[in-house]
ROLOVO-371402 format. One line per field, with one value per residue: residue in one letter; x, y, z of N, C-alpha, C in turn; residue number from 1. Coordinates in steps of 0.001 Angstrom, whole numbers. Example, Ala and Ser with C-alpha at 12.3 -4.5 7.8 and 13.67 -1.06 7.14 Angstrom:
<recs>
res = [A|S];
n.xx = [13190|12850];
n.yy = [-5690|-2250];
n.zz = [7800|7080];
ca.xx = [12300|13670];
ca.yy = [-4500|-1060];
ca.zz = [7800|7140];
c.xx = [13200|12900];
c.yy = [-3300|30];
c.zz = [7800|7870];
n = [1|2];
</recs>
This chain:
<recs>
res = [M|L|K|K|K|Y|P|K|L|Y|N|L|L|Y|D|E|E|K|L|Q|I|R|F|F|L|I|A|G|M|L|I|A|I|L|G|P|Y|F|I|I|S|E|K|N|E|K|E|A|Y|K|K|S|K|R|T|I|G|I|V|Q|E|I|E|D|T|H|T|H|R|G|A|S|H|S|I|T|F|S|Y|K|N|E|S|N|K|T|Y|T|I|T|D|D|N|I|G|H|P|W|L|D|Y|R|K|K|G|D|T|I|I|I|E|Y|S|I|T|N|N|E|Y|A|R|I|S|S|C|F|W|N|E|G|L|K|K|K|Y|E|L|N|E|L];
n.xx = [9910|9880|9482|12073|13504|12789|12303|11222|9347|7983|6629|5443|3072|2042|1338|-830|-652|-57|-1724|-3154|-958|-642|-3318|-3264|-990|-2172|-4395|-3132|-1518|-3675|-4610|-2522|-2501|-4443|-5734|-4237|-5447|-8186|-8073|-7313|-8917|-11633|-9714|-10032|-12499|-13145|-11598|-12965|-15466|-15075|-15189|-18036|-21507|-24801|-27750|-30597|-31570|-32378|-34700|-33037|-33269|-34151|-32366|-33374|-32963|-33105|-31410|-30373|-27853|-27539|-28419|-29265|-29202|-29810|-29638|-29516|-28860|-29162|-27604|-26938|-23955|-22456|-21318|-22909|-23174|-24239|-24572|-24199|-24630|-23905|-25760|-24732|-25609|-28244|-31186|-33961|-36355|-36197|-35746|-38583|-40669|-39447|-39691|-38685|-37718|-38109|-37976|-34853|-32764|-29399|-25600|-22668|-19792|-17297|-14597|-14395|-15683|-16562|-17958|-20753|-23593|-26542|-28335|-31099|-34200|-36637|-38376|-39442|-40873|-39716|-37271|-35807|-35171|-33940|-31564|-30634|-31949|-33024|-33139|-33412];
n.yy = [-24996|-23371|-25018|-26491|-24638|-22886|-24529|-24284|-21929|-23254|-25508|-24403|-22543|-24621|-27130|-29355|-29888|-27230|-25581|-24113|-22480|-20786|-19587|-18068|-16324|-14902|-13788|-12115|-10425|-9075|-7424|-5834|-4588|-3128|-2355|51|2028|2079|2945|5399|6661|6845|8549|10449|11215|11906|14130|15699|16478|17616|20781|21412|22241|22466|22106|22580|20028|18323|15598|13737|11349|8281|4524|1829|-1408|-4815|-7907|-11288|-11131|-9387|-6099|-3059|-250|3941|6855|9901|13056|16976|20104|23221|25107|27156|29281|28994|27044|24628|21294|17295|14471|11103|9516|6545|5138|4353|3609|1624|2724|5420|5215|4278|7026|8551|10830|11537|15161|15671|17100|17402|16882|17973|17425|18577|19135|21790|22127|20178|19439|16766|15596|14889|14339|12435|14161|13890|12430|13658|16598|19287|21961|21132|19886|21598|23561|22115|21789|24247|25902|28035|29908|29485];
n.zz = [-27295|-25317|-22799|-23552|-23250|-20318|-18428|-15567|-15096|-17387|-15925|-14136|-15579|-16444|-15603|-13799|-11281|-10147|-10098|-8103|-6994|-9429|-9368|-7018|-7741|-9907|-8748|-7015|-8437|-10015|-7454|-6512|-8703|-9818|-7194|-5794|-7578|-6913|-4293|-4406|-6177|-4523|-2517|-3737|-4694|-1797|-1478|-3419|-2164|148|-87|-1296|-2355|-2301|-4192|-6785|-8700|-11776|-12743|-15474|-16891|-15972|-14884|-14148|-14236|-14429|-14892|-15984|-14601|-12156|-10962|-12201|-11423|-11363|-12093|-14196|-13958|-14322|-13419|-12220|-11611|-9610|-11229|-13310|-15136|-16973|-16085|-16645|-15078|-13819|-11416|-9491|-7218|-6251|-4505|-4311|-2934|-4108|-6977|-7309|-6825|-8953|-11867|-15243|-15544|-12694|-9668|-7685|-5047|-5192|-4015|-4978|-6243|-5943|-6457|-8135|-11183|-11743|-9613|-8394|-6447|-5330|-2937|-2104|-3313|-3190|-1996|-471|1729|4362|3746|1855|4238|5596|4044|3926|1226|616|-599|-3486];
ca.xx = [10861|9591|9511|13342|14330|12842|11442|10768|8154|6565|5939|4463|2551|1001|1155|-2045|-103|790|-3031|-3450|-731|-1477|-4286|-2709|-449|-3125|-4921|-2138|-1476|-4447|-4883|-1325|-2492|-6174|-5715|-4094|-6320|-9548|-7786|-6311|-10081|-11678|-9292|-10214|-13739|-13976|-11141|-14002|-16968|-14807|-15379|-19321|-22397|-26298|-28692|-31688|-30927|-33510|-33989|-32776|-33292|-33881|-32755|-33493|-32296|-32700|-31076|-30279|-26482|-27755|-29668|-28490|-29697|-29175|-30114|-29138|-29430|-28721|-27664|-25935|-23276|-22348|-21032|-23674|-22591|-24964|-23704|-24832|-23980|-25325|-25454|-25170|-25888|-29563|-31863|-35413|-37729|-35810|-36377|-40024|-41397|-39308|-39344|-37974|-38090|-38398|-36469|-34505|-31589|-28087|-24408|-21797|-18078|-16911|-13478|-14128|-17310|-17251|-18122|-21774|-24022|-27760|-28864|-32293|-35136|-38021|-38165|-40581|-40329|-38677|-35876|-35341|-34786|-32712|-30148|-30310|-32197|-34916|-33390|-34384];
ca.yy = [-24011|-23076|-26423|-27000|-23255|-22420|-25767|-24195|-21299|-24048|-26290|-23260|-22379|-25712|-28298|-29465|-29676|-26025|-24902|-23157|-21326|-20121|-18875|-16425|-15313|-14156|-12920|-11407|-9564|-8027|-7017|-5245|-3617|-2582|-1417|1160|2769|2010|3845|6334|7207|7242|9523|11544|11547|13205|15655|16958|16606|18361|21773|21224|22860|21978|22973|21319|19469|18261|14305|13744|9813|7043|3121|552|-2775|-6076|-9033|-12606|-10432|-8625|-5125|-1775|1503|4716|8047|10933|14533|17771|20810|24528|25465|28847|29672|28878|26365|23474|19883|16213|13580|10005|8319|5109|4841|4900|2267|1901|3777|6720|5300|4314|7666|9343|10511|12558|16177|15688|18019|16795|17718|17196|17844|19067|19686|23159|22105|19214|19517|15421|14710|15323|12915|13038|14397|13560|12683|14438|17919|19372|22757|20864|19682|22898|24596|21367|21246|25829|26160|28728|31399|28698];
ca.zz = [-26832|-23304|-21959|-23387|-22295|-19111|-17786|-14499|-16015|-18280|-15007|-13260|-16161|-17731|-14210|-12706|-9563|-9612|-10562|-6816|-7103|-10452|-9228|-6059|-8356|-11027|-7759|-6526|-9416|-9708|-6625|-6660|-9814|-9091|-5155|-5350|-8576|-5628|-3198|-5228|-6724|-3128|-1751|-5059|-4258|-391|-1132|-4064|-1294|1234|-678|-1871|-2355|-2590|-5278|-7319|-10169|-12670|-13135|-17390|-16824|-14386|-15469|-13623|-15485|-13803|-16145|-14973|-13887|-11624|-11253|-12790|-11195|-11780|-12479|-14376|-13364|-14753|-12197|-12933|-10439|-8939|-12418|-14054|-16233|-16925|-16296|-16181|-14043|-13808|-10252|-9607|-5883|-6059|-4094|-4714|-2598|-4961|-8458|-8058|-7217|-9637|-13668|-15869|-15376|-11549|-9144|-6435|-4198|-5323|-3563|-5738|-6048|-6096|-6747|-9679|-11291|-12243|-8930|-8017|-6086|-5166|-1240|-1704|-4273|-2543|-2154|262|2348|5337|2899|1710|5306|6206|3267|3304|103|928|-1655|-4530];
c.xx = [10696|9795|11383|14250|14188|11439|10542|9745|7394|5819|4842|3090|1338|939|362|-1625|-313|-704|-3451|-1992|-309|-2618|-4230|-2044|-916|-3918|-3916|-1446|-2007|-4730|-3855|-1985|-3682|-6606|-5679|-5099|-7928|-8829|-7386|-7844|-10918|-11438|-9827|-11544|-14001|-13259|-11758|-15117|-16180|-15127|-16675|-20443|-24017|-27040|-29557|-31024|-32303|-33339|-33966|-33395|-32746|-33400|-32360|-33995|-31853|-32163|-30532|-28771|-26720|-28830|-28464|-29355|-29250|-29967|-29701|-29611|-28659|-29053|-26837|-25102|-23230|-21963|-21636|-24024|-23926|-23878|-24491|-24040|-24995|-24728|-25971|-25771|-26962|-30238|-33339|-36191|-37404|-36524|-37822|-40713|-40738|-39450|-38843|-38621|-38592|-37387|-36300|-33220|-29996|-27181|-23699|-20489|-17329|-15476|-13476|-15352|-17736|-17579|-19716|-22771|-25595|-28035|-30244|-33497|-36125|-37097|-39335|-39785|-39343|-37210|-35171|-34630|-33528|-31198|-30042|-30723|-33219|-34441|-33378|-36018];
c.yy = [-23941|-24218|-26942|-25304|-22621|-23308|-25432|-22954|-22196|-25131|-25177|-23110|-23491|-26872|-28138|-29026|-28405|-24827|-23699|-22150|-20578|-18814|-17597|-16313|-14462|-13278|-11770|-10026|-8363|-7035|-5598|-4014|-2444|-1638|-482|2671|3040|2956|4959|7395|7087|8409|10818|12302|12276|14131|16298|17128|17526|20028|21357|22015|21994|22687|22031|21093|18594|16432|14164|11883|8658|5604|2383|-938|-3924|-7436|-10523|-12210|-9783|-7268|-4018|-674|2805|6134|9373|12276|15664|18744|22101|24464|26916|29841|29749|28687|24861|21889|19066|15383|12597|9247|7200|4614|4598|3228|2261|2790|5380|6800|5027|5157|9126|9765|11581|13861|16534|17019|17390|17653|17256|18194|18173|19713|20622|23269|21265|18760|17916|14877|15587|14165|13290|13157|13749|14258|13115|15815|18263|20764|22320|20134|20659|23949|23602|21782|23287|25785|26935|29402|30654|28632];
c.zz = [-25752|-22768|-22065|-22660|-20915|-18255|-16043|-14385|-16709|-17453|-14409|-14193|-16483|-16500|-13695|-11758|-9332|-10099|-9152|-7145|-8079|-9831|-8140|-7084|-9096|-9877|-6964|-7291|-9332|-9058|-6541|-8117|-9617|-8043|-4983|-6805|-7669|-4912|-3892|-5882|-5512|-2656|-2544|-4092|-2622|-760|-2190|-3067|-208|768|-1715|-1299|-2774|-3501|-5581|-8380|-10241|-13779|-15229|-17650|-16032|-15813|-14505|-14211|-14369|-14954|-14824|-14164|-13030|-11682|-11607|-12056|-10609|-12272|-12792|-14352|-14339|-13255|-13029|-11279|-10234|-10071|-13430|-15450|-15846|-16792|-15914|-16124|-14144|-12458|-9675|-8304|-5773|-5738|-4928|-4201|-3580|-6321|-8331|-8065|-8328|-11132|-13924|-15542|-13727|-11124|-7825|-5820|-4575|-4269|-4848|-5857|-6581|-7050|-8058|-10107|-12100|-11333|-8578|-7591|-4983|-3137|-992|-2651|-3991|-1811|-1901|1053|3709|4566|2942|2809|5683|5069|2759|2093|-84|-222|-3226|-4688];
n = [1|2|3|4|5|6|7|8|9|10|11|12|13|14|15|16|17|18|19|20|21|22|23|24|25|26|27|28|29|30|31|32|33|34|35|36|37|38|39|40|41|42|43|44|45|46|47|48|49|50|51|52|53|54|55|56|57|58|59|60|61|62|63|64|65|66|67|68|69|70|71|72|73|74|75|76|77|78|79|80|81|82|83|84|85|86|87|88|89|90|91|92|93|94|95|96|97|98|99|100|101|102|103|104|105|106|107|108|109|110|111|112|113|114|115|116|117|118|119|120|121|122|123|124|125|126|127|128|129|130|131|132|133|134|135|136|137|138|139|140];
</recs>
C-alpha cells in the first residue's frame, strides 16, 4: 500500500542506496529535538548557581560501579539550607580521588543554589581548617 501510494517515501525508507540519507535524517532529527533540551538545562544550571551558598554536607551513599559498558561514579549527600530544610542530592560529576577516600557519614563541602533546591554540587570532599577558611565556613 505504501509502495503504491507514496513511492518516493517508500524508496527513502526501504531502498538500500538511501541508507546514508536515512542516517543523516535521523541524526538531524535527534539533534533538533535533544539539542535545545541540553542547552536549556545548562543555562538553568548556570542561572541557579549565580546565587549560591556553601555549607557542609553528609555523605549518604557512594556508587562506584564498573561494567563492560563503562563506569558510574556518584556521591549522594544531604545538607541543610539556610531555612534549615534538609535535602538529599546525588552528584554524578565525581572522580576517583574523592571516591577513594570517602565513606558513608563523612563530611564534605558543598555548594547549593539558593533559588533552586534541585541544584547542589560538591565543592570539596576534604574537610580541614584551610578549606573552612577558603570557603568562609568558619561559623560551622
